[in-house]
N, CA, C and O atoms as a DFTB+ gen file, in Angstrom:
756 C
 N C O
     1  1       4.900     -66.064     -13.117
     2  2       3.878     -65.101     -12.749
     3  2       2.643     -65.406     -13.594
     4  3       2.725     -65.541     -14.815
     5  1       1.509     -65.509     -12.924
     6  2       0.277     -65.791     -13.658
     7  2      -0.369     -64.475     -14.105
     8  3       0.109     -63.395     -13.759
     9  1      -1.436     -64.572     -14.858
    10  2      -2.099     -63.391     -15.426
    11  2      -2.666     -62.483     -14.338
    12  3      -2.643     -61.262     -14.490
    13  1      -3.160     -63.037     -13.274
    14  2      -3.731     -62.233     -12.179
    15  2      -2.650     -61.408     -11.485
    16  3      -2.848     -60.223     -11.216
    17  1      -1.508     -62.033     -11.195
    18  2      -0.397     -61.306     -10.569
    19  2       0.133     -60.223     -11.501
    20  3       0.468     -59.124     -11.057
    21  1       0.209     -60.531     -12.784
    22  2       0.693     -59.547     -13.758
    23  2      -0.228     -58.340     -13.805
    24  3       0.237     -57.202     -13.867
    25  1      -1.565     -58.589     -13.774
    26  2      -2.517     -57.473     -13.757
    27  2      -2.348     -56.629     -12.499
    28  3      -2.387     -55.400     -12.564
    29  1      -2.159     -57.284     -11.356
    30  2      -1.951     -56.559     -10.097
    31  2      -0.714     -55.680     -10.175
    32  3      -0.734     -54.528      -9.741
    33  1       0.368     -56.228     -10.731
    34  2       1.600     -55.453     -10.856
    35  2       1.421     -54.278     -11.814
    36  3       1.894     -53.172     -11.554
    37  1       0.738     -54.532     -12.915
    38  2       0.493     -53.450     -13.872
    39  2      -0.390     -52.361     -13.274
    40  3      -0.165     -51.178     -13.527
    41  1      -1.378     -52.742     -12.493
    42  2      -2.230     -51.742     -11.826
    43  2      -1.418     -50.928     -10.826
    44  3      -1.613     -49.718     -10.708
    45  1      -0.512     -51.581     -10.105
    46  2       0.333     -50.869      -9.141
    47  2       1.243     -49.874      -9.881
    48  3       1.392     -48.727      -9.458
    49  1       1.843     -50.322     -10.974
    50  2       2.703     -49.437     -11.761
    51  2       1.881     -48.275     -12.321
    52  3       2.354     -47.139     -12.344
    53  1       0.661     -48.550     -12.768
    54  2      -0.214     -47.502     -13.283
    55  2      -0.528     -46.463     -12.208
    56  3      -0.521     -45.264     -12.487
    57  1      -0.805     -46.916     -10.971
    58  2      -1.067     -45.977      -9.862
    59  2       0.163     -45.134      -9.558
    60  3       0.055     -43.932      -9.317
    61  1       1.332     -45.768      -9.570
    62  2       2.580     -45.029      -9.307
    63  2       2.805     -43.970     -10.378
    64  3       3.135     -42.824     -10.071
    65  1       2.626     -44.361     -11.635
    66  2       2.836     -43.410     -12.727
    67  2       1.808     -42.290     -12.719
    68  3       2.143     -41.145     -13.022
    69  1       0.556     -42.603     -12.376
    70  2      -0.459     -41.542     -12.347
    71  2      -0.169     -40.554     -11.230
    72  3      -0.403     -39.356     -11.391
    73  1       0.337     -41.036     -10.099
    74  2       0.707     -40.117      -9.014
    75  2       1.918     -39.280      -9.390
    76  3       1.993     -38.101      -9.044
    77  1       2.871     -39.889     -10.099
    78  2       4.074     -39.153     -10.488
    79  2       3.753     -38.055     -11.479
    80  3       4.463     -37.052     -11.547
    81  1       2.681     -38.234     -12.253
    82  2       2.318     -37.250     -13.264
    83  2       1.365     -36.186     -12.740
    84  3       1.065     -35.224     -13.447
    85  1       0.881     -36.348     -11.499
    86  2      -0.008     -35.351     -10.914
    87  2       0.757     -34.068     -10.643
    88  3       1.956     -34.112     -10.369
    89  1       0.081     -32.918     -10.714
    90  2       0.742     -31.695     -10.279
    91  2       1.021     -31.784      -8.780
    92  3       0.429     -32.599      -8.074
    93  1       1.903     -30.960      -8.321
    94  2       2.334     -31.044      -6.926
    95  2       1.282     -30.570      -5.945
    96  3       1.528     -30.564      -4.739
    97  1       0.148     -30.184      -6.417
    98  2      -0.913     -29.781      -5.513
    99  2      -0.692     -28.419      -4.898
   100  3      -1.044     -28.196      -3.740
   101  1      -0.113     -27.504      -5.658
   102  2       0.099     -26.162      -5.142
   103  2      -1.237     -25.543      -4.775
   104  3      -2.179     -25.558      -5.568
   105  1      -1.310     -25.012      -3.601
   106  2      -2.544     -24.383      -3.151
   107  2      -2.695     -23.012      -3.797
   108  3      -1.719     -22.269      -3.904
   109  1      -3.893     -22.671      -4.224
   110  2      -4.110     -21.364      -4.830
   111  2      -4.160     -20.229      -3.804
   112  3      -3.954     -19.069      -4.161
   113  1      -4.428     -20.545      -2.550
   114  2      -4.697     -19.504      -1.558
   115  2      -3.529     -18.555      -1.293
   116  3      -3.756     -17.348      -1.213
   117  1      -2.286     -19.037      -1.152
   118  2      -1.193     -18.065      -0.965
   119  2      -1.051     -17.110      -2.144
   120  3      -0.751     -15.931      -1.956
   121  1      -1.263     -17.613      -3.358
   122  2      -1.171     -16.753      -4.539
   123  2      -2.269     -15.693      -4.516
   124  3      -2.022     -14.523      -4.812
   125  1      -3.468     -16.110      -4.166
   126  2      -4.580     -15.156      -4.090
   127  2      -4.355     -14.130      -2.990
   128  3      -4.541     -12.932      -3.205
   129  1      -3.957     -14.596      -1.818
   130  2      -3.774     -13.701      -0.668
   131  2      -2.712     -12.657      -0.956
   132  3      -2.962     -11.461      -0.806
   133  1      -1.521     -13.097      -1.372
   134  2      -0.418     -12.146      -1.566
   135  2      -0.550     -11.355      -2.848
   136  3      -0.045     -10.236      -2.934
   137  1      -1.224     -11.917      -3.859
   138  2      -1.466     -11.143      -5.077
   139  2      -2.362      -9.948      -4.814
   140  3      -2.083      -8.838      -5.266
   141  1      -3.442     -10.183      -4.081
   142  2      -4.366      -9.086      -3.761
   143  2      -3.728      -8.109      -2.772
   144  3      -3.903      -6.898      -2.905
   145  1      -2.996      -8.618      -1.790
   146  2      -2.335      -7.737      -0.812
   147  2      -1.300      -6.846      -1.499
   148  3      -1.263      -5.640      -1.258
   149  1      -0.460      -7.434      -2.352
   150  2       0.551      -6.645      -3.061
   151  2      -0.071      -5.610      -3.978
   152  3       0.389      -4.470      -4.036
   153  1      -1.118      -6.003      -4.698
   154  2      -1.798      -5.054      -5.587
   155  2      -2.405      -3.913      -4.777
   156  3      -2.319      -2.753      -5.183
   157  1      -3.011      -4.225      -3.648
   158  2      -3.617      -3.184      -2.807
   159  2      -2.579      -2.182      -2.331
   160  3      -2.817      -0.974      -2.359
   161  1      -1.428      -2.680      -1.894
   162  2      -0.387      -1.770      -1.408
   163  2       0.157      -0.897      -2.532
   164  3       0.432       0.282      -2.312
   165  1       0.317      -1.449      -3.728
   166  2       0.810      -0.652      -4.850
   167  2      -0.191       0.419      -5.259
   168  3       0.207       1.529      -5.612
   169  1      -1.469       0.109      -5.218
   170  2      -2.492       1.109      -5.553
   171  2      -2.487       2.228      -4.514
   172  3      -2.607       3.401      -4.866
   173  1      -2.347       1.872      -3.235
   174  2      -2.307       2.893      -2.184
   175  2      -1.125       3.834      -2.399
   176  3      -1.274       5.052      -2.301
   177  1       0.048       3.273      -2.691
   178  2       1.230       4.119      -2.919
   179  2       1.023       4.997      -4.148
   180  3       1.374       6.176      -4.127
   181  1       0.461       4.443      -5.210
   182  2       0.177       5.233      -6.420
   183  2      -0.740       6.398      -6.085
   184  3      -0.499       7.527      -6.514
   185  1      -1.788       6.130      -5.324
   186  2      -2.746       7.185      -4.989
   187  2      -2.117       8.282      -4.139
   188  3      -2.418       9.460      -4.330
   189  1      -1.243       7.907      -3.198
   190  2      -0.657       8.906      -2.291
   191  2       0.456       9.683      -2.969
   192  3       0.459      10.913      -2.928
   193  1       1.407       8.987      -3.596
   194  2       2.599       9.665      -4.100
   195  2       2.432      10.263      -5.490
   196  3       3.067      11.270      -5.804
   197  1       1.600       9.670      -6.317
   198  2       1.459      10.173      -7.683
   199  2       0.161      10.960      -7.844
   200  3       0.161      12.039      -8.437
   201  1      -0.923      10.438      -7.331
   202  2      -2.215      11.096      -7.483
   203  2      -2.492      12.097      -6.369
   204  3      -3.518      12.778      -6.389
   205  1      -1.596      12.191      -5.407
   206  2      -1.667      13.163      -4.308
   207  2      -2.919      13.020      -3.446
   208  3      -3.524      14.011      -3.037
   209  1      -3.292      11.783      -3.181
   210  2      -4.374      11.544      -2.223
   211  2      -3.814      11.791      -0.815
   212  3      -2.609      11.974      -0.642
   213  1      -4.669      11.793       0.146
   214  2      -4.221      12.102       1.511
   215  2      -3.283      11.023       2.039
   216  3      -3.403       9.845       1.701
   217  1      -2.348      11.459       2.874
   218  2      -1.329      10.565       3.426
   219  2      -1.909       9.482       4.326
   220  3      -1.276       8.446       4.528
   221  1      -3.101       9.703       4.870
   222  2      -3.662       8.718       5.793
   223  2      -3.907       7.376       5.116
   224  3      -4.037       6.359       5.798
   225  1      -3.972       7.355       3.786
   226  2      -4.142       6.080       3.082
   227  2      -2.987       5.124       3.355
   228  3      -3.165       3.906       3.312
   229  1      -1.803       5.669       3.637
   230  2      -0.652       4.810       3.943
   231  2      -0.891       3.984       5.204
   232  3      -0.257       2.947       5.401
   233  1      -1.796       4.440       6.049
   234  2      -2.131       3.677       7.253
   235  2      -2.822       2.359       6.907
   236  3      -2.959       1.491       7.769
   237  1      -3.256       2.201       5.666
   238  2      -3.883       0.943       5.247
   239  2      -2.873      -0.194       5.111
   240  3      -3.262      -1.362       5.081
   241  1      -1.571       0.133       5.029
   242  2      -0.553      -0.905       4.889
   243  2      -0.624      -1.905       6.038
   244  3      -0.603      -3.114       5.807
   245  1      -0.708      -1.415       7.264
   246  2      -0.706      -2.313       8.424
   247  2      -1.897      -3.269       8.394
   248  3      -1.696      -4.474       8.545
   249  1      -3.134      -2.787       8.206
   250  2      -4.248      -3.745       8.153
   251  2      -4.144      -4.731       6.981
   252  3      -4.513      -5.897       7.116
   253  1      -3.641      -4.260       5.835
   254  2      -3.486      -5.157       4.682
   255  2      -2.503      -6.271       5.025
   256  3      -2.779      -7.446       4.781
   257  1      -1.351      -5.898       5.595
   258  2      -0.351      -6.906       5.961
   259  2      -0.856      -7.827       7.061
   260  3      -0.649      -9.038       6.996
   261  1      -1.513      -7.270       8.065
   262  2      -2.022      -8.092       9.168
   263  2      -3.068      -9.074       8.643
   264  3      -3.072     -10.244       9.026
   265  1      -3.948      -8.601       7.774
   266  2      -4.956      -9.480       7.193
   267  2      -4.304     -10.584       6.355
   268  3      -4.673     -11.752       6.474
   269  1      -3.335     -10.218       5.508
   270  2      -2.659     -11.216       4.668
   271  2      -1.917     -12.240       5.526
   272  3      -2.003     -13.441       5.269
   273  1      -1.195     -11.775       6.537
   274  2      -0.465     -12.697       7.412
   275  2      -1.448     -13.575       8.186
   276  3      -1.224     -14.777       8.335
   277  1      -2.534     -12.980       8.678
   278  2      -3.548     -13.755       9.390
   279  2      -4.173     -14.830       8.506
   280  3      -4.370     -15.964       8.945
   281  1      -4.486     -14.473       7.257
   282  2      -5.039     -15.460       6.327
   283  2      -4.033     -16.566       6.022
   284  3      -4.413     -17.729       5.887
   285  1      -2.746     -16.211       5.913
   286  2      -1.712     -17.222       5.682
   287  2      -1.593     -18.160       6.882
   288  3      -1.449     -19.370       6.712
   289  1      -1.652     -17.610       8.083
   290  2      -1.581     -18.453       9.282
   291  2      -2.792     -19.385       9.320
   292  3      -2.653     -20.577       9.593
   293  1      -3.984     -18.837       9.044
   294  2      -5.191     -19.648       9.017
   295  2      -5.065     -20.763       7.975
   296  3      -5.437     -21.907       8.241
   297  1      -4.542     -20.430       6.790
   298  2      -4.353     -21.420       5.729
   299  2      -3.365     -22.491       6.168
   300  3      -3.608     -23.679       5.962
   301  1      -2.244     -22.079       6.776
   302  2      -1.215     -23.041       7.189
   303  2      -1.735     -23.972       8.275
   304  3      -1.398     -25.156       8.285
   305  1      -2.546     -23.460       9.182
   306  2      -3.105     -24.298      10.248
   307  2      -4.048     -25.343       9.655
   308  3      -4.129     -26.469      10.148
   309  1      -4.747     -24.970       8.614
   310  2      -5.696     -25.893       7.995
   311  2      -5.025     -26.970       7.150
   312  3      -5.663     -27.963       6.800
   313  1      -3.735     -26.787       6.815
   314  2      -3.023     -27.819       6.069
   315  2      -2.915     -29.069       6.930
   316  3      -2.713     -28.969       8.140
   317  1      -3.045     -30.225       6.334
   318  2      -2.861     -31.438       7.126
   319  2      -1.422     -31.524       7.626
   320  3      -0.477     -31.185       6.914
   321  1      -1.280     -31.987       8.867
   322  2       0.049     -32.070       9.471
   323  2       0.964     -32.992       8.667
   324  3       2.117     -32.650       8.407
   325  1       0.466     -34.126       8.284
   326  2       1.247     -35.056       7.472
   327  2       0.366     -35.516       6.327
   328  3      -0.649     -36.183       6.534
   329  1       0.757     -35.160       5.144
   330  2       0.018     -35.557       3.957
   331  2       0.903     -36.507       3.175
   332  3       1.957     -36.112       2.675
   333  1       0.484     -37.747       3.069
   334  2       1.357     -38.734       2.447
   335  2       1.524     -38.502       0.948
   336  3       2.416     -39.084       0.329
   337  1       0.678     -37.657       0.358
   338  2       0.804     -37.361      -1.068
   339  2       1.784     -36.224      -1.339
   340  3       2.184     -36.006      -2.482
   341  1       2.166     -35.508      -0.301
   342  2       3.130     -34.413      -0.493
   343  2       4.522     -34.994      -0.571
   344  3       4.966     -35.683       0.348
   345  1       5.197     -34.727      -1.638
   346  2       6.537     -35.258      -1.816
   347  2       7.587     -34.260      -1.378
   348  3       7.285     -33.176      -0.878
   349  1       8.801     -34.651      -1.579
   350  2       9.937     -33.811      -1.218
   351  2       9.915     -32.498      -1.997
   352  3      10.219     -31.442      -1.441
   353  1       9.559     -32.559      -3.274
   354  2       9.521     -31.343      -4.092
   355  2       8.488     -30.368      -3.543
   356  3       8.745     -29.166      -3.478
   357  1       7.319     -30.873      -3.146
   358  2       6.283     -29.997      -2.600
   359  2       6.780     -29.263      -1.355
   360  3       6.514     -28.072      -1.191
   361  1       7.488     -29.952      -0.492
   362  2       8.013     -29.308       0.716
   363  2       9.037     -28.240       0.357
   364  3       9.073     -27.180       0.982
   365  1       9.871     -28.511      -0.647
   366  2      10.860     -27.512      -1.073
   367  2      10.182     -26.307      -1.723
   368  3      10.608     -25.170      -1.524
   369  1       9.138     -26.554      -2.491
   370  2       8.388     -25.457      -3.108
   371  2       7.813     -24.552      -2.024
   372  3       7.909     -23.328      -2.113
   373  1       7.222     -25.154      -1.011
   374  2       6.658     -24.385       0.088
   375  2       7.756     -23.560       0.772
   376  3       7.527     -22.409       1.144
   377  1       8.945     -24.149       0.937
   378  2      10.066     -23.423       1.552
   379  2      10.515     -22.246       0.693
   380  3      10.799     -21.170       1.221
   381  1      10.581     -22.436      -0.623
   382  2      10.996     -21.355      -1.526
   383  2      10.035     -20.177      -1.420
   384  3      10.467     -19.029      -1.320
   385  1       8.736     -20.457      -1.440
   386  2       7.760     -19.374      -1.348
   387  2       7.788     -18.704       0.021
   388  3       7.663     -17.483       0.114
   389  1       7.950     -19.482       1.072
   390  2       8.044     -18.865       2.401
   391  2       9.241     -17.941       2.490
   392  3       9.139     -16.845       3.042
   393  1      10.376     -18.369       1.952
   394  2      11.570     -17.519       1.966
   395  2      11.331     -16.246       1.166
   396  3      11.697     -15.160       1.614
   397  1      10.722     -16.364      -0.015
   398  2      10.439     -15.170      -0.827
   399  2       9.474     -14.253      -0.101
   400  3       9.647     -13.034      -0.131
   401  1       8.457     -14.812       0.555
   402  2       7.492     -13.976       1.273
   403  2       8.144     -13.252       2.445
   404  3       7.853     -12.083       2.696
   405  1       9.019     -13.939       3.157
   406  2       9.690     -13.306       4.300
   407  2      10.603     -12.183       3.821
   408  3      10.581     -11.084       4.376
   409  1      11.401     -12.452       2.798
   410  2      12.318     -11.424       2.285
   411  2      11.532     -10.242       1.726
   412  3      11.886      -9.090       1.974
   413  1      10.460     -10.522       0.969
   414  2       9.650      -9.432       0.416
   415  2       8.992      -8.622       1.516
   416  3       8.891      -7.400       1.411
   417  1       8.546      -9.285       2.562
   418  2       7.934      -8.572       3.679
   419  2       8.948      -7.664       4.361
   420  3       8.637      -6.521       4.694
   421  1      10.156      -8.168       4.568
   422  2      11.204      -7.350       5.188
   423  2      11.528      -6.150       4.315
   424  3      11.689      -5.038       4.818
   425  1      11.625      -6.370       3.003
   426  2      11.930      -5.265       2.092
   427  2      10.786      -4.250       2.092
   428  3      11.025      -3.043       2.132
   429  1       9.551      -4.736       2.048
   430  2       8.400      -3.833       2.014
   431  2       8.296      -2.990       3.277
   432  3       8.041      -1.787       3.210
   433  1       8.493      -3.620       4.417
   434  2       8.254      -2.929       5.681
   435  2       9.525      -2.323       6.257
   436  3       9.513      -1.184       6.726
   437  1      10.614      -3.072       6.225
   438  2      11.806      -2.656       6.946
   439  2      12.785      -1.784       6.200
   440  3      13.684      -1.212       6.815
   441  1      12.641      -1.663       4.897
   442  2      13.638      -0.912       4.136
   443  2      13.030       0.294       3.432
   444  3      13.469       0.677       2.348
   445  1      12.037       0.878       4.042
   446  2      11.317       1.987       3.421
   447  2      12.228       3.169       3.098
   448  3      12.065       3.812       2.061
   449  1      13.178       3.456       3.975
   450  2      14.039       4.619       3.760
   451  2      15.235       4.317       2.853
   452  3      15.857       5.234       2.317
   453  1      15.550       3.044       2.683
   454  2      16.684       2.668       1.838
   455  2      16.288       2.685       0.369
   456  3      17.006       3.228      -0.470
   457  1      15.140       2.087       0.066
   458  2      14.691       1.980      -1.315
   459  2      13.662       3.059      -1.611
   460  3      12.750       3.275      -0.814
   461  1      13.794       3.740      -2.747
   462  2      12.764       4.695      -3.142
   463  2      11.420       3.979      -3.338
   464  3      11.360       2.750      -3.362
   465  1      10.388       4.733      -3.471
   466  2       9.027       4.219      -3.486
   467  2       8.832       3.039      -4.431
   468  3       8.372       1.981      -4.000
   469  1       9.165       3.194      -5.686
   470  2       8.856       2.128      -6.644
   471  2       9.888       1.026      -6.644
   472  3       9.572      -0.097      -7.035
   473  1      11.115       1.302      -6.218
   474  2      12.116       0.234      -6.153
   475  2      11.674      -0.833      -5.161
   476  3      11.883      -2.026      -5.382
   477  1      11.066      -0.394      -4.076
   478  2      10.569      -1.321      -3.070
   479  2       9.507      -2.243      -3.666
   480  3       9.570      -3.458      -3.481
   481  1       8.553      -1.690      -4.364
   482  2       7.488      -2.483      -4.977
   483  2       8.037      -3.370      -6.093
   484  3       7.598      -4.508      -6.259
   485  1       9.000      -2.847      -6.859
   486  2       9.596      -3.643      -7.928
   487  2      10.374      -4.832      -7.354
   488  3      10.336      -5.924      -7.920
   489  1      11.076      -4.629      -6.241
   490  2      11.776      -5.744      -5.600
   491  2      10.797      -6.801      -5.117
   492  3      11.078      -7.997      -5.195
   493  1       9.657      -6.367      -4.622
   494  2       8.598      -7.280      -4.190
   495  2       8.164      -8.155      -5.373
   496  3       8.096      -9.378      -5.252
   497  1       7.871      -7.522      -6.517
   498  2       7.478      -8.283      -7.698
   499  2       8.623      -9.142      -8.220
   500  3       8.401     -10.263      -8.679
   501  1       9.843      -8.625      -8.152
   502  2      10.995      -9.383      -8.620
   503  2      11.177     -10.661      -7.808
   504  3      11.400     -11.727      -8.382
   505  1      11.085     -10.571      -6.479
   506  2      11.267     -11.758      -5.637
   507  2      10.155     -12.771      -5.864
   508  3      10.421     -13.960      -6.042
   509  1       8.919     -12.307      -5.856
   510  2       7.806     -13.230      -6.093
   511  2       7.837     -13.780      -7.513
   512  3       7.623     -14.974      -7.723
   513  1       8.100     -12.920      -8.478
   514  2       8.146     -13.366      -9.866
   515  2       9.221     -14.409     -10.076
   516  3       8.979     -15.425     -10.729
   517  1      10.414     -14.174      -9.528
   518  2      11.503     -15.136      -9.672
   519  2      11.158     -16.448      -8.972
   520  3      11.413     -17.524      -9.514
   521  1      10.579     -16.366      -7.769
   522  2      10.185     -17.588      -7.052
   523  2       9.136     -18.356      -7.850
   524  3       9.192     -19.582      -7.938
   525  1       8.183     -17.634      -8.430
   526  2       7.131     -18.301      -9.192
   527  2       7.675     -18.935     -10.471
   528  3       7.280     -20.048     -10.820
   529  1       8.570     -18.248     -11.171
   530  2       9.163     -18.831     -12.376
   531  2       9.962     -20.078     -12.007
   532  3       9.853     -21.106     -12.675
   533  1      10.762     -19.990     -10.950
   534  2      11.566     -21.135     -10.523
   535  2      10.686     -22.317     -10.159
   536  3      10.917     -23.435     -10.619
   537  1       9.684     -22.073      -9.337
   538  2       8.795     -23.146      -8.915
   539  2       7.985     -23.677     -10.094
   540  3       7.784     -24.885     -10.219
   541  1       7.522     -22.778     -10.954
   542  2       6.773     -23.218     -12.129
   543  2       7.579     -24.158     -13.004
   544  3       7.038     -25.127     -13.537
   545  1       8.880     -23.881     -13.158
   546  2       9.745     -24.764     -13.934
   547  2       9.993     -26.081     -13.202
   548  3       9.988     -27.145     -13.820
   549  1      10.205     -26.013     -11.905
   550  2      10.528     -27.220     -11.128
   551  2       9.343     -28.184     -11.097
   552  3       9.507     -29.384     -11.316
   553  1       8.154     -27.655     -10.825
   554  2       6.994     -28.540     -10.661
   555  2       6.139     -28.623     -11.922
   556  3       5.066     -29.226     -11.903
   557  1       6.603     -28.026     -13.010
   558  2       5.899     -28.049     -14.293
   559  2       4.483     -27.489     -14.175
   560  3       3.522     -28.091     -14.655
   561  1       4.370     -26.342     -13.536
   562  2       3.079     -25.696     -13.383
   563  2       3.029     -24.478     -14.295
   564  3       3.662     -23.458     -14.021
   565  1       2.275     -24.592     -15.372
   566  2       2.170     -23.478     -16.314
   567  2       1.566     -22.225     -15.689
   568  3       2.071     -21.129     -15.931
   569  1       0.488     -22.347     -14.882
   570  2      -0.069     -21.121     -14.299
   571  2       0.942     -20.379     -13.434
   572  3       0.994     -19.150     -13.459
   573  1       1.735     -21.103     -12.680
   574  2       2.725     -20.461     -11.813
   575  2       3.855     -19.872     -12.653
   576  3       4.308     -18.760     -12.383
   577  1       4.312     -20.599     -13.662
   578  2       5.366     -20.096     -14.546
   579  2       4.916     -18.845     -15.286
   580  3       5.648     -17.856     -15.336
   581  1       3.733     -18.880     -15.856
   582  2       3.211     -17.722     -16.601
   583  2       2.960     -16.556     -15.647
   584  3       3.269     -15.410     -15.975
   585  1       2.400     -16.842     -14.467
   586  2       2.162     -15.785     -13.485
   587  2       3.448     -15.090     -13.064
   588  3       3.488     -13.864     -12.959
   589  1       4.495     -15.864     -12.824
   590  2       5.783     -15.266     -12.481
   591  2       6.341     -14.434     -13.617
   592  3       6.918     -13.370     -13.390
   593  1       6.171     -14.915     -14.839
   594  2       6.640     -14.155     -16.004
   595  2       5.877     -12.847     -16.154
   596  3       6.455     -11.826     -16.527
   597  1       4.573     -12.876     -15.862
   598  2       3.761     -11.655     -15.921
   599  2       4.266     -10.652     -14.884
   600  3       4.357      -9.457     -15.165
   601  1       4.594     -11.138     -13.691
   602  2       5.093     -10.232     -12.648
   603  2       6.419      -9.600     -13.068
   604  3       6.627      -8.404     -12.863
   605  1       7.310     -10.390     -13.650
   606  2       8.589      -9.844     -14.098
   607  2       8.389      -8.867     -15.251
   608  3       9.065      -7.840     -15.316
   609  1       7.479      -9.171     -16.148
   610  2       7.191      -8.265     -17.267
   611  2       6.586      -6.955     -16.771
   612  3       6.832      -5.900     -17.355
   613  1       5.796      -7.015     -15.701
   614  2       5.185      -5.796     -15.155
   615  2       6.246      -4.807     -14.686
   616  3       6.049      -3.594     -14.771
   617  1       7.360      -5.317     -14.194
   618  2       8.451      -4.429     -13.756
   619  2       8.995      -3.659     -14.957
   620  3       9.236      -2.455     -14.871
   621  1       9.183      -4.350     -16.064
   622  2       9.709      -3.707     -17.273
   623  2       8.709      -2.690     -17.808
   624  3       9.085      -1.567     -18.146
   625  1       7.441      -3.075     -17.886
   626  2       6.408      -2.177     -18.404
   627  2       6.274      -0.958     -17.495
   628  3       6.124       0.162     -17.984
   629  1       6.326      -1.163     -16.173
   630  2       6.195      -0.049     -15.225
   631  2       7.294       0.982     -15.426
   632  3       7.089       2.172     -15.187
   633  1       8.443       0.531     -15.860
   634  2       9.563       1.439     -16.109
   635  2       9.235       2.444     -17.206
   636  3       9.766       3.554     -17.209
   637  1       8.369       2.065     -18.130
   638  2       8.012       2.942     -19.249
   639  2       6.676       3.648     -19.048
   640  3       6.163       4.289     -19.965
   641  1       6.113       3.530     -17.844
   642  2       4.841       4.192     -17.538
   643  2       4.988       4.972     -16.234
   644  3       4.362       4.628     -15.232
   645  1       5.824       6.035     -16.242
   646  2       6.151       6.707     -14.986
   647  2       4.959       7.299     -14.245
   648  3       4.989       7.371     -13.017
   649  1       3.931       7.718     -14.932
   650  2       2.777       8.287     -14.246
   651  2       1.823       7.228     -13.690
   652  3       0.918       7.541     -12.916
   653  1       2.032       5.988     -14.087
   654  2       1.120       4.917     -13.702
   655  2       1.853       3.708     -13.137
   656  3       1.338       2.591     -13.180
   657  1       3.039       3.923     -12.614
   658  2       3.886       2.833     -12.148
   659  2       3.188       1.943     -11.132
   660  3       3.230       0.718     -11.249
   661  1       2.552       2.538     -10.149
   662  2       1.878       1.755      -9.114
   663  2       0.753       0.907      -9.667
   664  3       0.559      -0.236      -9.253
   665  1       0.013       1.473     -10.607
   666  2      -1.082       0.715     -11.203
   667  2      -0.557      -0.458     -12.029
   668  3      -1.125      -1.550     -11.996
   669  1       0.530      -0.231     -12.770
   670  2       1.110      -1.316     -13.578
   671  2       1.636      -2.427     -12.667
   672  3       1.419      -3.608     -12.938
   673  1       2.322      -2.050     -11.594
   674  2       2.820      -3.053     -10.654
   675  2       1.661      -3.782      -9.974
   676  3       1.746      -4.986      -9.730
   677  1       0.589      -3.066      -9.669
   678  2      -0.591      -3.697      -9.073
   679  2      -1.213      -4.700     -10.047
   680  3      -1.631      -5.785      -9.642
   681  1      -1.272      -4.337     -11.325
   682  2      -1.786      -5.271     -12.324
   683  2      -0.889      -6.499     -12.441
   684  3      -1.375      -7.608     -12.659
   685  1       0.428      -6.298     -12.294
   686  2       1.348      -7.440     -12.277
   687  2       1.041      -8.385     -11.127
   688  3       1.059      -9.604     -11.292
   689  1       0.756      -7.808      -9.949
   690  2       0.367      -8.636      -8.801
   691  2      -0.947      -9.366      -9.067
   692  3      -1.066     -10.566      -8.824
   693  1      -1.923      -8.626      -9.567
   694  2      -3.243      -9.228      -9.785
   695  2      -3.224     -10.303     -10.858
   696  3      -3.677     -11.425     -10.629
   697  1      -2.691      -9.957     -12.048
   698  2      -2.701     -10.928     -13.138
   699  2      -1.654     -12.013     -12.948
   700  3      -1.875     -13.162     -13.331
   701  1      -0.508     -11.659     -12.356
   702  2       0.553     -12.646     -12.165
   703  2       0.286     -13.586     -11.012
   704  3       0.134     -14.793     -11.203
   705  1       0.231     -13.032      -9.820
   706  2       0.108     -13.891      -8.645
   707  2      -1.335     -14.313      -8.392
   708  3      -1.619     -15.508      -8.302
   709  1      -2.245     -13.358      -8.276
   710  2      -3.638     -13.723      -8.015
   711  2      -4.217     -14.482      -9.213
   712  3      -5.022     -15.395      -9.030
   713  1      -3.823     -14.121     -10.421
   714  2      -4.288     -14.843     -11.602
   715  2      -3.848     -16.298     -11.581
   716  3      -4.629     -17.189     -11.917
   717  1      -2.600     -16.545     -11.189
   718  2      -2.122     -17.930     -11.050
   719  2      -2.946     -18.661      -9.993
   720  3      -3.282     -19.833     -10.164
   721  1      -3.271     -17.966      -8.897
   722  2      -4.091     -18.575      -7.858
   723  2      -5.477     -18.946      -8.358
   724  3      -6.000     -20.008      -8.022
   725  1      -6.066     -18.076      -9.155
   726  2      -7.399     -18.365      -9.707
   727  2      -7.340     -19.581     -10.630
   728  3      -8.200     -20.459     -10.560
   729  1      -6.326     -19.632     -11.495
   730  2      -6.204     -20.771     -12.410
   731  2      -5.959     -22.059     -11.621
   732  3      -6.551     -23.091     -11.934
   733  1      -5.095     -22.012     -10.602
   734  2      -4.871     -23.204      -9.775
   735  2      -6.156     -23.637      -9.075
   736  3      -6.440     -24.830      -8.967
   737  1      -6.922     -22.672      -8.606
   738  2      -8.186     -22.988      -7.940
   739  2      -9.169     -23.624      -8.913
   740  3      -9.843     -24.595      -8.570
   741  1      -9.254     -23.079     -10.133
   742  2     -10.147     -23.644     -11.132
   743  2      -9.704     -25.054     -11.547
   744  3     -10.546     -25.921     -11.783
   745  1      -8.405     -25.284     -11.636
   746  2      -7.903     -26.615     -11.977
   747  2      -8.225     -27.618     -10.873
   748  3      -8.526     -28.779     -11.150
   749  1      -8.161     -27.172      -9.640
   750  2      -8.421     -28.064      -8.518
   751  2      -9.901     -28.405      -8.412
   752  3     -10.271     -29.532      -8.084
   753  1     -10.740     -27.412      -8.694
   754  2     -12.189     -27.644      -8.580
   755  2     -12.710     -27.981      -9.928
   756  3     -13.908     -28.219     -10.085
């Protein structure tokens, strides 16, 4: 092997290693969308059930969910159909979050009478927080790992703030999920 071929091989190995060390390219938009949507729903519940605001505020749940789902569909359509930089791990990460979002949506909407008011919101944070911690560890994403930990911590803190449970859970959504989205967005740009 001559010096020119050796340089070519070393450059190829360097490109492979630089790609292997790149973050998985997690999009910030799902974190922003669901972080703000979850926080909004928790604030609405806090205002109605604890602060005794009018019940009509609960009607905001449907537009919040429809808007969040619509934004997710718009985001998914804009994703490239085949991205050669997306690896197997990225596809699995996307599947984990989709599963958590579907289960959380079912719990939020479909199990209203089974779970008391705050248990429903806590399960929402628990599912997202656990998914974020798992994904953060798998793909070595500190913002996602820290965001998931913040969401899980918000559940514990909310337990000790009975008059402000909805606000604490909303802050967990904002700082945990939406905060991770903001950091991912800043890292990307």
